[in-house]
N, C-alpha and C positions, 0 to 999 in steps of 0.2 A: 208258206203260211200267209193267210189273208191279213193284210195291213188294215187295222181298224181306222175308221175315219170319224173325227169329231168336227162338227160345224159349230162354231162358237159365236156368241154375240148376237143372238137372234132377238128380235123385238116385235115381230109381226106374225099373225096367224099364217098368212100365205107363204112366208119364208120357212116356217116350221114344216108346213105341208110339203114344200119343195124339197127340203133337206131329207125328209123321211122318204119321199117318193124316189129320190135319187139313190137311196141306199145308205144313208149315213148310219153309223153304229151308235152315235151319241150326239145329243143336242146340248149345247152349252149356253147358260144364261149368266150374265154378269151382274153381280150384286154390289159391285164397287161404285159408290155414288159419284166419284169423280170421273168415271168413264162415260164417254158419249153413247155407249151401248148399254148403259145402266137400265135395269128394269126392277121394279119393286116385287117383293114376294107375292103380293096379291095379283099382279099382272102375270107373273110366271105361273102361278097356280092355274090361271085361265089358259095360258098357252100350253101347259103340260098336259092338259086333257086331250090334246090332239096327238100326243105321242103314243104310239102303240106299244104293247108289251115287247120286251127284249131290245128296245132301243133305250139306252141309258139317258137319264136326265142329270146333267152335271151343273153344279152351282159354283161359280167362281167368286172368291172372297179375297180381300186385301186388308190385312191387319184389322179385322173387324172385331168388335166386342163379342165375346162368346154368347152372350144373351141374344144378340142379333142373329148369329148363325143358328142358334137353337130355334129361334122363332121362325126362321125361314124353313128349317127342316120340318117343323111342325105343320107348316102350311103347304109346302111343296113336296112332291114325292121324289126328292133328290136321292139318286142311287150312288152318287159319287160327289165328293167335295174336292175342290181344286183351290189350293192356297198359293197366292202369288206375292205375298208380302215378306215380312220378316218373322213369320211364325216358326216356333221351334216344334220339335216332335211331340212334346207334352201337350202343347196347344192343339196340334192337328188331331191327335188321337182321342181327345176328350169327348168328341161328339158321337163316338161309337159307330161311325160310318166309314166305309173305305174312302181313302183320299189320295190325291195326287199332290206332290210338292213340286212347285215350279222353281227352276234355277235360271237366273239371268246370266247367260254365258258371256264371259269376257276373259281375256288373258289374265292369268294369275289366280283364277278361281279353280280350286282343286275339286273337280266334280266327283272324284271317287270319295273323298272325305265328306263332301256334301251329301252324297247318296247314303253313306254309312250312318249319317246323323239321323236318317229317317228310315230305319230298318223295317218298320211296319207299313210304310207307304205302299199303295197299290202300284205306283210307278213314279218315275221322275220325268217331269215335263221340262224340256229344254227350250228356252226362248231367248231372243236377242236382248242384250243389255242396252237400255236407253234410259234417259232421265225420267224419273217417275216410275210407274209400274205398267207392265205390258210390253210387248215387243215392238209396238209402233209400226208394224208391217215391215220390219227390217229382217233380212237374212243375216245370221251370224256365221262365223267361220266354222264349218263342220269339222275341220281338222282338229279343233280344240276338244272334240269328244274323245276321251280315251277308250281304247278297245276293251279294256277290262272293267268298264263301268258296270257295277252290279245292279241287278233288278231290271224291271221292264222300263223301256225308254219310249217316251212320247215326244215326237219332234214337232216343234212349232217355230214361228218366226219367219214371216215374209213368204210363206208357201203359196204357190199358185199352181194352176194346171200346167204352166210352162216349166216349172222347176221341181215339182214334187216327185216326178219319176227319177230324176237324178238324185234327189235327196234320199229316196228309198233305197236306191242302188248303193249309195255311199254309206249311209248310216245304218240301214236295216232296222228301223224302229218297229215296235209292235203296233204303233198307232201314229197318225199324223193329226194335227190340230190346225184348223184354218179359220180365220175370221175376215180380216181386211182383203185377203186374196180372192174372196168370192162376193165382194160388195160393189154396189154402185154408189154408195154413200155410207157414212158411219152408222152401223146398225140396220142398214137397208140392204138386203141381199139381192144379188143378181142370180136369178134361177138358172140361166144358161151357164154361168160361171160355176155354180154348184155342180151341175150335171157334168161339165167338162172336168172339174177337179176330181170327182168320183171316178170318172172314166179313166183319167190319167193314172190314178192310184191302181185301179184294177189292171190296166195295161202293164204297169211296172211289176205288179205281182206275178203276172204271167211270164215275164222275162227273167225273173230271178230263179 
């Protein structure tokens, strides 16, 4: 099965173009104001015009007021919402759009119970636990992922072209999500790294 690829944290037109040209399945935009990769809905509306049909436009939110999320949805053609804070299932489903729920993986977190708390999520995104929100470019211990985890799994957290093949072989996610692993600076993507990451994912798919 083809592993889907999401390139997240884009802020520039040329980076959107590079991700699409490399074969990304989804482009992610960060609406969390505290993030160095933050972009406004108005800016994302401009960037999203460059994204062709059948490439998903994903909006990442953290503990945002529902009115703010709705306003972003009205302005931007978001096909998938991604929640990284402390949102519960009732919060996530109120926008009537497919959503991913992120889990910050650490010892002691029952991922099966966490996943069952979001039965209508499109998938569960696993990221590293760091202070604050977001994975901070760190890889977490993949052995913490239980084999019986229900639903579709999206793997994030410190992925690069160098380790994504091993990640796919070990975890077998339906998708991988990368941000800092394809950057030259926060929110500034390295086009060669994007191409290398996509190539590494496709090579891993061929070997499974």
